[in-house]
PyMOL Python script that loads the backbone (N, CA, C, O; Angstrom):
from pymol import cmd

cmd.read_pdbstr("""\
ATOM      1  N   MET A   1     150.235  78.728  95.745  1.00  0.00           N
ATOM      2  CA  MET A   1     150.048  78.723  97.177  1.00  0.00           C
ATOM      3  C   MET A   1     150.687  79.994  97.735  1.00  0.00           C
ATOM      4  O   MET A   1     151.863  80.257  97.482  1.00  0.00           O
ATOM      5  N   ALA A   2     149.940  80.765  98.473  1.00  0.00           N
ATOM      6  CA  ALA A   2     150.472  81.967  99.113  1.00  0.00           C
ATOM      7  C   ALA A   2     150.619  81.706 100.603  1.00  0.00           C
ATOM      8  O   ALA A   2     149.759  81.095 101.237  1.00  0.00           O
ATOM      9  N   GLU A   3     151.717  82.179 101.135  1.00  0.00           N
ATOM     10  CA  GLU A   3     151.973  82.005 102.561  1.00  0.00           C
ATOM     11  C   GLU A   3     152.546  83.302 103.092  1.00  0.00           C
ATOM     12  O   GLU A   3     153.336  83.959 102.416  1.00  0.00           O
ATOM     13  N   GLN A   4     152.154  83.670 104.292  1.00  0.00           N
ATOM     14  CA  GLN A   4     152.663  84.896 104.903  1.00  0.00           C
ATOM     15  C   GLN A   4     153.201  84.574 106.288  1.00  0.00           C
ATOM     16  O   GLN A   4     152.550  83.894 107.082  1.00  0.00           O
ATOM     17  N   GLN A   5     154.407  85.076 106.567  1.00  0.00           N
ATOM     18  CA  GLN A   5     155.024  84.894 107.875  1.00  0.00           C
ATOM     19  C   GLN A   5     155.683  86.205 108.281  1.00  0.00           C
ATOM     20  O   GLN A   5     156.215  86.928 107.438  1.00  0.00           O
ATOM     21  N   LYS A   6     155.645  86.505 109.565  1.00  0.00           N
ATOM     22  CA  LYS A   6     156.342  87.684 110.083  1.00  0.00           C
ATOM     23  C   LYS A   6     157.550  87.191 110.866  1.00  0.00           C
ATOM     24  O   LYS A   6     157.412  86.506 111.879  1.00  0.00           O
ATOM     25  N   LEU A   7     158.724  87.547 110.387  1.00  0.00           N
ATOM     26  CA  LEU A   7     159.971  87.127 111.021  1.00  0.00           C
ATOM     27  C   LEU A   7     160.664  88.363 111.580  1.00  0.00           C
ATOM     28  O   LEU A   7     160.803  89.372 110.889  1.00  0.00           O
ATOM     29  N   GLU A   8     161.090  88.279 112.815  1.00  0.00           N
ATOM     30  CA  GLU A   8     161.660  89.439 113.503  1.00  0.00           C
ATOM     31  C   GLU A   8     163.150  89.631 113.235  1.00  0.00           C
ATOM     32  O   GLU A   8     163.645  90.758 113.259  1.00  0.00           O
ATOM     33  N   ARG A   9     163.869  88.535 112.981  1.00  0.00           N
ATOM     34  CA  ARG A   9     165.329  88.620 112.860  1.00  0.00           C
ATOM     35  C   ARG A   9     165.792  88.201 111.465  1.00  0.00           C
ATOM     36  O   ARG A   9     165.178  87.348 110.823  1.00  0.00           O
ATOM     37  N   VAL A  10     166.872  88.807 111.013  1.00  0.00           N
ATOM     38  CA  VAL A  10     167.469  88.457 109.721  1.00  0.00           C
ATOM     39  C   VAL A  10     167.797  86.966 109.687  1.00  0.00           C
ATOM     40  O   VAL A  10     167.566  86.299 108.679  1.00  0.00           O
ATOM     41  N   GLU A  11     168.332  86.451 110.782  1.00  0.00           N
ATOM     42  CA  GLU A  11     168.716  85.031 110.835  1.00  0.00           C
ATOM     43  C   GLU A  11     167.507  84.122 110.610  1.00  0.00           C
ATOM     44  O   GLU A  11     167.639  83.059 110.003  1.00  0.00           O
ATOM     45  N   ASP A  12     166.344  84.526 111.090  1.00  0.00           N
ATOM     46  CA  ASP A  12     165.126  83.734 110.884  1.00  0.00           C
ATOM     47  C   ASP A  12     164.727  83.732 109.411  1.00  0.00           C
ATOM     48  O   ASP A  12     164.266  82.718 108.886  1.00  0.00           O
ATOM     49  N   THR A  13     164.905  84.868 108.754  1.00  0.00           N
ATOM     50  CA  THR A  13     164.569  84.976 107.335  1.00  0.00           C
ATOM     51  C   THR A  13     165.518  84.134 106.493  1.00  0.00           C
ATOM     52  O   THR A  13     165.085  83.453 105.564  1.00  0.00           O
ATOM     53  N   VAL A  14     166.806  84.176 106.810  1.00  0.00           N
ATOM     54  CA  VAL A  14     167.789  83.344 106.100  1.00  0.00           C
ATOM     55  C   VAL A  14     167.451  81.867 106.299  1.00  0.00           C
ATOM     56  O   VAL A  14     167.502  81.085 105.350  1.00  0.00           O
ATOM     57  N   ALA A  15     167.109  81.486 107.523  1.00  0.00           N
ATOM     58  CA  ALA A  15     166.779  80.088 107.821  1.00  0.00           C
ATOM     59  C   ALA A  15     165.533  79.641 107.059  1.00  0.00           C
ATOM     60  O   ALA A  15     165.485  78.516 106.561  1.00  0.00           O
ATOM     61  N   LEU A  16     164.528  80.508 106.963  1.00  0.00           N
ATOM     62  CA  LEU A  16     163.335  80.181 106.184  1.00  0.00           C
ATOM     63  C   LEU A  16     163.704  79.986 104.716  1.00  0.00           C
ATOM     64  O   LEU A  16     163.238  79.045 104.073  1.00  0.00           O
ATOM     65  N   GLY A  17     164.544  80.879 104.189  1.00  0.00           N
ATOM     66  CA  GLY A  17     165.003  80.741 102.808  1.00  0.00           C
ATOM     67  C   GLY A  17     165.737  79.436 102.589  1.00  0.00           C
ATOM     68  O   GLY A  17     165.553  78.785 101.560  1.00  0.00           O
ATOM     69  N   ALA A  18     166.568  79.045 103.543  1.00  0.00           N
ATOM     70  CA  ALA A  18     167.312  77.786 103.431  1.00  0.00           C
ATOM     71  C   ALA A  18     166.355  76.596 103.418  1.00  0.00           C
ATOM     72  O   ALA A  18     166.535  75.665 102.632  1.00  0.00           O
ATOM     73  N   ARG A  19     165.344  76.620 104.281  1.00  0.00           N
ATOM     74  CA  ARG A  19     164.364  75.521 104.295  1.00  0.00           C
ATOM     75  C   ARG A  19     163.605  75.458 102.971  1.00  0.00           C
ATOM     76  O   ARG A  19     163.369  74.376 102.435  1.00  0.00           O
ATOM     77  N   LEU A  20     163.227  76.619 102.452  1.00  0.00           N
ATOM     78  CA  LEU A  20     162.536  76.668 101.165  1.00  0.00           C
ATOM     79  C   LEU A  20     163.452  76.173 100.055  1.00  0.00           C
ATOM     80  O   LEU A  20     163.032  75.389  99.203  1.00  0.00           O
ATOM     81  N   GLY A  21     164.698  76.626 100.061  1.00  0.00           N
ATOM     82  CA  GLY A  21     165.657  76.215  99.035  1.00  0.00           C
ATOM     83  C   GLY A  21     165.871  74.715  98.991  1.00  0.00           C
ATOM     84  O   GLY A  21     166.082  74.155  97.915  1.00  0.00           O
ATOM     85  N   GLN A  22     165.820  74.060 100.127  1.00  0.00           N
ATOM     86  CA  GLN A  22     165.996  72.606 100.173  1.00  0.00           C
ATOM     87  C   GLN A  22     164.822  71.871  99.544  1.00  0.00           C
ATOM     88  O   GLN A  22     164.969  70.728  99.110  1.00  0.00           O
ATOM     89  N   GLN A  23     163.669  72.506  99.488  1.00  0.00           N
ATOM     90  CA  GLN A  23     162.479  71.868  98.929  1.00  0.00           C
ATOM     91  C   GLN A  23     162.290  72.152  97.443  1.00  0.00           C
ATOM     92  O   GLN A  23     161.510  71.470  96.777  1.00  0.00           O
ATOM     93  N   LEU A  24     162.991  73.147  96.919  1.00  0.00           N
ATOM     94  CA  LEU A  24     162.808  73.526  95.516  1.00  0.00           C
ATOM     95  C   LEU A  24     163.394  72.492  94.574  1.00  0.00           C
ATOM     96  O   LEU A  24     164.421  71.876  94.858  1.00  0.00           O
ATOM     97  N   ARG A  25     162.723  72.315  93.455  1.00  0.00           N
ATOM     98  CA  ARG A  25     163.178  71.395  92.411  1.00  0.00           C
ATOM     99  C   ARG A  25     163.198  72.141  91.079  1.00  0.00           C
ATOM    100  O   ARG A  25     162.615  73.218  90.953  1.00  0.00           O
ATOM    101  N   ALA A  26     163.864  71.569  90.101  1.00  0.00           N
ATOM    102  CA  ALA A  26     163.942  72.179  88.771  1.00  0.00           C
ATOM    103  C   ALA A  26     162.540  72.499  88.270  1.00  0.00           C
ATOM    104  O   ALA A  26     161.638  71.663  88.326  1.00  0.00           O
ATOM    105  N   GLY A  27     162.374  73.718  87.783  1.00  0.00           N
ATOM    106  CA  GLY A  27     161.094  74.149  87.249  1.00  0.00           C
ATOM    107  C   GLY A  27     160.220  74.891  88.244  1.00  0.00           C
ATOM    108  O   GLY A  27     159.238  75.517  87.844  1.00  0.00           O
ATOM    109  N   ASP A  28     160.551  74.839  89.536  1.00  0.00           N
ATOM    110  CA  ASP A  28     159.780  75.572  90.542  1.00  0.00           C
ATOM    111  C   ASP A  28     159.984  77.074  90.359  1.00  0.00           C
ATOM    112  O   ASP A  28     161.057  77.514  89.946  1.00  0.00           O
ATOM    113  N   VAL A  29     158.972  77.843  90.663  1.00  0.00           N
ATOM    114  CA  VAL A  29     159.035  79.301  90.577  1.00  0.00           C
ATOM    115  C   VAL A  29     158.685  79.877  91.946  1.00  0.00           C
ATOM    116  O   VAL A  29     157.691  79.489  92.558  1.00  0.00           O
ATOM    117  N   VAL A  30     159.505  80.798  92.413  1.00  0.00           N
ATOM    118  CA  VAL A  30     159.250  81.487  93.675  1.00  0.00           C
ATOM    119  C   VAL A  30     159.032  82.959  93.353  1.00  0.00           C
ATOM    120  O   VAL A  30     159.873  83.585  92.708  1.00  0.00           O
ATOM    121  N   VAL A  31     157.923  83.508  93.791  1.00  0.00           N
ATOM    122  CA  VAL A  31     157.616  84.919  93.584  1.00  0.00           C
ATOM    123  C   VAL A  31     157.745  85.627  94.927  1.00  0.00           C
ATOM    124  O   VAL A  31     157.077  85.269  95.897  1.00  0.00           O
ATOM    125  N   LEU A  32     158.603  86.627  94.971  1.00  0.00           N
ATOM    126  CA  LEU A  32     158.791  87.415  96.191  1.00  0.00           C
ATOM    127  C   LEU A  32     158.119  88.763  95.993  1.00  0.00           C
ATOM    128  O   LEU A  32     158.371  89.450  95.003  1.00  0.00           O
ATOM    129  N   SER A  33     157.277  89.136  96.921  1.00  0.00           N
ATOM    130  CA  SER A  33     156.550  90.388  96.820  1.00  0.00           C
ATOM    131  C   SER A  33     156.567  91.079  98.175  1.00  0.00           C
ATOM    132  O   SER A  33     156.358  90.447  99.211  1.00  0.00           O
ATOM    133  N   GLY A  34     156.815  92.368  98.156  1.00  0.00           N
ATOM    134  CA  GLY A  34     156.801  93.122  99.402  1.00  0.00           C
ATOM    135  C   GLY A  34     157.441  94.475  99.207  1.00  0.00           C
ATOM    136  O   GLY A  34     158.129  94.701  98.211  1.00  0.00           O
ATOM    137  N   PRO A  35     157.223  95.378 100.145  1.00  0.00           N
ATOM    138  CA  PRO A  35     157.812  96.714 100.039  1.00  0.00           C
ATOM    139  C   PRO A  35     159.320  96.670 100.250  1.00  0.00           C
ATOM    140  O   PRO A  35     159.875  95.658 100.678  1.00  0.00           O
ATOM    141  N   LEU A  36     159.965  97.782  99.941  1.00  0.00           N
ATOM    142  CA  LEU A  36     161.399  97.882 100.195  1.00  0.00           C
ATOM    143  C   LEU A  36     161.666  97.603 101.667  1.00  0.00           C
ATOM    144  O   LEU A  36     160.972  98.120 102.542  1.00  0.00           O
ATOM    145  N   GLY A  37     162.672  96.786 101.933  1.00  0.00           N
ATOM    146  CA  GLY A  37     163.028  96.471 103.311  1.00  0.00           C
ATOM    147  C   GLY A  37     162.251  95.317 103.911  1.00  0.00           C
ATOM    148  O   GLY A  37     162.394  95.026 105.099  1.00  0.00           O
ATOM    149  N   ALA A  38     161.426  94.651 103.107  1.00  0.00           N
ATOM    150  CA  ALA A  38     160.607  93.549 103.627  1.00  0.00           C
ATOM    151  C   ALA A  38     161.419  92.286 103.883  1.00  0.00           C
ATOM    152  O   ALA A  38     160.997  91.423 104.654  1.00  0.00           O
ATOM    153  N   GLY A  39     162.586  92.169 103.239  1.00  0.00           N
ATOM    154  CA  GLY A  39     163.427  90.992 103.443  1.00  0.00           C
ATOM    155  C   GLY A  39     163.517  90.072 102.241  1.00  0.00           C
ATOM    156  O   GLY A  39     163.961  88.931 102.367  1.00  0.00           O
ATOM    157  N   LYS A  40     163.100  90.552 101.073  1.00  0.00           N
ATOM    158  CA  LYS A  40     163.135  89.718  99.861  1.00  0.00           C
ATOM    159  C   LYS A  40     164.550  89.274  99.523  1.00  0.00           C
ATOM    160  O   LYS A  40     164.770  88.106  99.203  1.00  0.00           O
ATOM    161  N   THR A  41     165.505  90.182  99.589  1.00  0.00           N
ATOM    162  CA  THR A  41     166.892  89.839  99.263  1.00  0.00           C
ATOM    163  C   THR A  41     167.465  88.881 100.292  1.00  0.00           C
ATOM    164  O   THR A  41     168.181  87.946  99.934  1.00  0.00           O
ATOM    165  N   VAL A  42     167.164  89.097 101.554  1.00  0.00           N
ATOM    166  CA  VAL A  42     167.658  88.203 102.613  1.00  0.00           C
ATOM    167  C   VAL A  42     167.097  86.801 102.406  1.00  0.00           C
ATOM    168  O   VAL A  42     167.818  85.814 102.552  1.00  0.00           O
ATOM    169  N   LEU A  43     165.812  86.709 102.066  1.00  0.00           N
ATOM    170  CA  LEU A  43     165.201  85.408 101.797  1.00  0.00           C
ATOM    171  C   LEU A  43     165.860  84.753 100.583  1.00  0.00           C
ATOM    172  O   LEU A  43     166.162  83.560 100.609  1.00  0.00           O
ATOM    173  N   ALA A  44     166.084  85.533  99.519  1.00  0.00           N
ATOM    174  CA  ALA A  44     166.741  84.999  98.323  1.00  0.00           C
ATOM    175  C   ALA A  44     168.145  84.498  98.642  1.00  0.00           C
ATOM    176  O   ALA A  44     168.580  83.488  98.090  1.00  0.00           O
ATOM    177  N   LYS A  45     168.853  85.190  99.521  1.00  0.00           N
ATOM    178  CA  LYS A  45     170.193  84.740  99.921  1.00  0.00           C
ATOM    179  C   LYS A  45     170.119  83.426 100.687  1.00  0.00           C
ATOM    180  O   LYS A  45     170.988  82.570 100.523  1.00  0.00           O
ATOM    181  N   GLY A  46     169.103  83.252 101.516  1.00  0.00           N
ATOM    182  CA  GLY A  46     168.923  81.989 102.221  1.00  0.00           C
ATOM    183  C   GLY A  46     168.638  80.850 101.266  1.00  0.00           C
ATOM    184  O   GLY A  46     169.166  79.749 101.427  1.00  0.00           O
ATOM    185  N   ILE A  47     167.801  81.112 100.265  1.00  0.00           N
ATOM    186  CA  ILE A  47     167.509  80.103  99.244  1.00  0.00           C
ATOM    187  C   ILE A  47     168.786  79.763  98.486  1.00  0.00           C
ATOM    188  O   ILE A  47     169.102  78.590  98.283  1.00  0.00           O
ATOM    189  N   ALA A  48     169.514  80.787  98.071  1.00  0.00           N
ATOM    190  CA  ALA A  48     170.731  80.590  97.280  1.00  0.00           C
ATOM    191  C   ALA A  48     171.787  79.798  98.040  1.00  0.00           C
ATOM    192  O   ALA A  48     172.534  79.026  97.440  1.00  0.00           O
ATOM    193  N   ALA A  49     171.853  79.982  99.340  1.00  0.00           N
ATOM    194  CA  ALA A  49     172.869  79.289 100.144  1.00  0.00           C
ATOM    195  C   ALA A  49     172.718  77.773 100.061  1.00  0.00           C
ATOM    196  O   ALA A  49     173.713  77.049 100.114  1.00  0.00           O
ATOM    197  N   THR A  50     171.493  77.289  99.931  1.00  0.00           N
ATOM    198  CA  THR A  50     171.281  75.838  99.856  1.00  0.00           C
ATOM    199  C   THR A  50     171.489  75.298  98.453  1.00  0.00           C
ATOM    200  O   THR A  50     171.524  74.083  98.257  1.00  0.00           O
ATOM    201  N   MET A  51     171.626  76.183  97.474  1.00  0.00           N
ATOM    202  CA  MET A  51     171.752  75.766  96.081  1.00  0.00           C
ATOM    203  C   MET A  51     173.150  76.003  95.530  1.00  0.00           C
ATOM    204  O   MET A  51     173.369  75.929  94.321  1.00  0.00           O
ATOM    205  N   ASP A  52     174.090  76.287  96.418  1.00  0.00           N
ATOM    206  CA  ASP A  52     175.477  76.509  96.002  1.00  0.00           C
ATOM    207  C   ASP A  52     175.595  77.566  94.908  1.00  0.00           C
ATOM    208  O   ASP A  52     176.340  77.385  93.945  1.00  0.00           O
ATOM    209  N   VAL A  53     174.869  78.654  95.053  1.00  0.00           N
ATOM    210  CA  VAL A  53     174.920  79.742  94.071  1.00  0.00           C
ATOM    211  C   VAL A  53     176.310  80.349  94.076  1.00  0.00           C
ATOM    212  O   VAL A  53     176.888  80.604  95.132  1.00  0.00           O
ATOM    213  N   GLU A  54     176.837  80.575  92.884  1.00  0.00           N
ATOM    214  CA  GLU A  54     178.157  81.179  92.734  1.00  0.00           C
ATOM    215  C   GLU A  54     177.979  82.667  92.470  1.00  0.00           C
ATOM    216  O   GLU A  54     177.229  83.050  91.572  1.00  0.00           O
ATOM    217  N   GLY A  55     178.655  83.502  93.235  1.00  0.00           N
ATOM    218  CA  GLY A  55     178.572  84.941  93.038  1.00  0.00           C
ATOM    219  C   GLY A  55     177.547  85.575  93.960  1.00  0.00           C
ATOM    220  O   GLY A  55     176.854  84.887  94.709  1.00  0.00           O
ATOM    221  N   PRO A  56     177.462  86.901  93.894  1.00  0.00           N
ATOM    222  CA  PRO A  56     176.578  87.620  94.811  1.00  0.00           C
ATOM    223  C   PRO A  56     175.102  87.449  94.452  1.00  0.00           C
ATOM    224  O   PRO A  56     174.749  87.306  93.281  1.00  0.00           O
ATOM    225  N   VAL A  57     174.264  87.465  95.454  1.00  0.00           N
ATOM    226  CA  VAL A  57     172.817  87.481  95.262  1.00  0.00           C
ATOM    227  C   VAL A  57     172.382  88.916  95.518  1.00  0.00           C
ATOM    228  O   VAL A  57     172.529  89.432  96.625  1.00  0.00           O
ATOM    229  N   THR A  58     171.849  89.550  94.493  1.00  0.00           N
ATOM    230  CA  THR A  58     171.469  90.960  94.611  1.00  0.00           C
ATOM    231  C   THR A  58     169.955  91.090  94.712  1.00  0.00           C
ATOM    232  O   THR A  58     169.220  90.119  94.534  1.00  0.00           O
ATOM    233  N   SER A  59     169.510  92.284  94.996  1.00  0.00           N
ATOM    234  CA  SER A  59     168.090  92.548  95.211  1.00  0.00           C
ATOM    235  C   SER A  59     167.251  92.126  94.011  1.00  0.00           C
ATOM    236  O   SER A  59     167.551  92.496  92.875  1.00  0.00           O
ATOM    237  N   PRO A  60     166.186  91.342  94.267  1.00  0.00           N
ATOM    238  CA  PRO A  60     165.296  90.959  93.170  1.00  0.00           C
ATOM    239  C   PRO A  60     164.267  92.036  92.840  1.00  0.00           C
ATOM    240  O   PRO A  60     163.481  91.863  91.908  1.00  0.00           O
ATOM    241  N   THR A  61     164.253  93.139  93.578  1.00  0.00           N
ATOM    242  CA  THR A  61     163.293  94.206  93.335  1.00  0.00           C
ATOM    243  C   THR A  61     163.525  94.811  91.951  1.00  0.00           C
ATOM    244  O   THR A  61     164.667  95.029  91.546  1.00  0.00           O
ATOM    245  N   TYR A  62     162.457  95.074  91.243  1.00  0.00           N
ATOM    246  CA  TYR A  62     162.468  95.673  89.905  1.00  0.00           C
ATOM    247  C   TYR A  62     163.047  94.751  88.842  1.00  0.00           C
ATOM    248  O   TYR A  62     163.435  95.218  87.772  1.00  0.00           O
ATOM    249  N   VAL A  63     163.113  93.474  89.110  1.00  0.00           N
ATOM    250  CA  VAL A  63     163.652  92.525  88.136  1.00  0.00           C
ATOM    251  C   VAL A  63     162.546  91.553  87.764  1.00  0.00           C
ATOM    252  O   VAL A  63     161.851  91.029  88.635  1.00  0.00           O
ATOM    253  N   LEU A  64     162.384  91.314  86.469  1.00  0.00           N
ATOM    254  CA  LEU A  64     161.384  90.355  86.021  1.00  0.00           C
ATOM    255  C   LEU A  64     161.810  88.939  86.371  1.00  0.00           C
ATOM    256  O   LEU A  64     161.017  88.146  86.880  1.00  0.00           O
ATOM    257  N   ALA A  65     163.062  88.635  86.094  1.00  0.00           N
ATOM    258  CA  ALA A  65     163.615  87.318  86.439  1.00  0.00           C
ATOM    259  C   ALA A  65     165.116  87.467  86.578  1.00  0.00           C
ATOM    260  O   ALA A  65     165.743  88.241  85.854  1.00  0.00           O
ATOM    261  N   ARG A  66     165.685  86.729  87.505  1.00  0.00           N
ATOM    262  CA  ARG A  66     167.124  86.761  87.706  1.00  0.00           C
ATOM    263  C   ARG A  66     167.591  85.320  87.826  1.00  0.00           C
ATOM    264  O   ARG A  66     167.018  84.538  88.585  1.00  0.00           O
ATOM    265  N   VAL A  67     168.635  84.966  87.075  1.00  0.00           N
ATOM    266  CA  VAL A  67     169.206  83.620  87.118  1.00  0.00           C
ATOM    267  C   VAL A  67     170.534  83.696  87.845  1.00  0.00           C
ATOM    268  O   VAL A  67     171.376  84.537  87.530  1.00  0.00           O
ATOM    269  N   HIS A  68     170.722  82.809  88.828  1.00  0.00           N
ATOM    270  CA  HIS A  68     171.976  82.721  89.565  1.00  0.00           C
ATOM    271  C   HIS A  68     172.615  81.380  89.232  1.00  0.00           C
ATOM    272  O   HIS A  68     172.049  80.338  89.563  1.00  0.00           O
ATOM    273  N   PRO A  69     173.797  81.377  88.578  1.00  0.00           N
ATOM    274  CA  PRO A  69     174.464  80.110  88.287  1.00  0.00           C
ATOM    275  C   PRO A  69     174.764  79.361  89.584  1.00  0.00           C
ATOM    276  O   PRO A  69     175.204  79.954  90.569  1.00  0.00           O
ATOM    277  N   ALA A  70     174.520  78.060  89.570  1.00  0.00           N
ATOM    278  CA  ALA A  70     174.755  77.242  90.763  1.00  0.00           C
ATOM    279  C   ALA A  70     175.294  75.885  90.345  1.00  0.00           C
ATOM    280  O   ALA A  70     175.052  75.418  89.232  1.00  0.00           O
ATOM    281  N   ARG A  71     176.026  75.263  91.254  1.00  0.00           N
ATOM    282  CA  ARG A  71     176.529  73.917  90.968  1.00  0.00           C
ATOM    283  C   ARG A  71     175.392  72.907  90.951  1.00  0.00           C
ATOM    284  O   ARG A  71     175.456  71.913  90.227  1.00  0.00           O
ATOM    285  N   ARG A  72     174.349  73.154  91.743  1.00  0.00           N
ATOM    286  CA  ARG A  72     173.180  72.281  91.752  1.00  0.00           C
ATOM    287  C   ARG A  72     172.111  72.959  90.904  1.00  0.00           C
ATOM    288  O   ARG A  72     171.551  73.969  91.330  1.00  0.00           O
ATOM    289  N   PRO A  73     171.809  72.434  89.716  1.00  0.00           N
ATOM    290  CA  PRO A  73     170.871  73.119  88.830  1.00  0.00           C
ATOM    291  C   PRO A  73     169.471  73.177  89.431  1.00  0.00           C
ATOM    292  O   PRO A  73     168.953  72.181  89.937  1.00  0.00           O
ATOM    293  N   ALA A  74     168.873  74.362  89.366  1.00  0.00           N
ATOM    294  CA  ALA A  74     167.520  74.545  89.884  1.00  0.00           C
ATOM    295  C   ALA A  74     166.550  74.903  88.773  1.00  0.00           C
ATOM    296  O   ALA A  74     165.334  74.835  88.954  1.00  0.00           O
ATOM    297  N   VAL A  75     167.090  75.285  87.620  1.00  0.00           N
ATOM    298  CA  VAL A  75     166.251  75.692  86.504  1.00  0.00           C
ATOM    299  C   VAL A  75     166.596  74.843  85.297  1.00  0.00           C
ATOM    300  O   VAL A  75     167.761  74.724  84.918  1.00  0.00           O
ATOM    301  N   ARG A  76     165.588  74.262  84.707  1.00  0.00           N
ATOM    302  CA  ARG A  76     165.781  73.480  83.488  1.00  0.00           C
ATOM    303  C   ARG A  76     165.769  74.440  82.313  1.00  0.00           C
ATOM    304  O   ARG A  76     164.843  75.241  82.184  1.00  0.00           O
ATOM    305  N   ARG A  77     166.776  74.376  81.457  1.00  0.00           N
ATOM    306  CA  ARG A  77     166.845  75.282  80.298  1.00  0.00           C
ATOM    307  C   ARG A  77     166.598  74.534  79.026  1.00  0.00           C
ATOM    308  O   ARG A  77     166.616  75.127  77.947  1.00  0.00           O
TER     309      ARG A  77
END
""", "prot")
cmd.dss("prot")
cmd.show_as("cartoon", "prot")
cmd.util.cbc("prot")
cmd.orient("prot")
């Protein structure tokens, strides 16, 4: 499912990430695509905030996959 939204403020992007993060379950995959400065990292930080991610959330640009350790498991290994 592809969805596109235009958000004007960083806070709106974080809030969208938080809403998305609350809906994610183990095994779900989120693909972030966009040019530099599109807000991918901000969205990832919003998602991470709802999953109790430990440590910094860095830019997902140029990364095939990035795992963030969290107290609430989101990825089945």
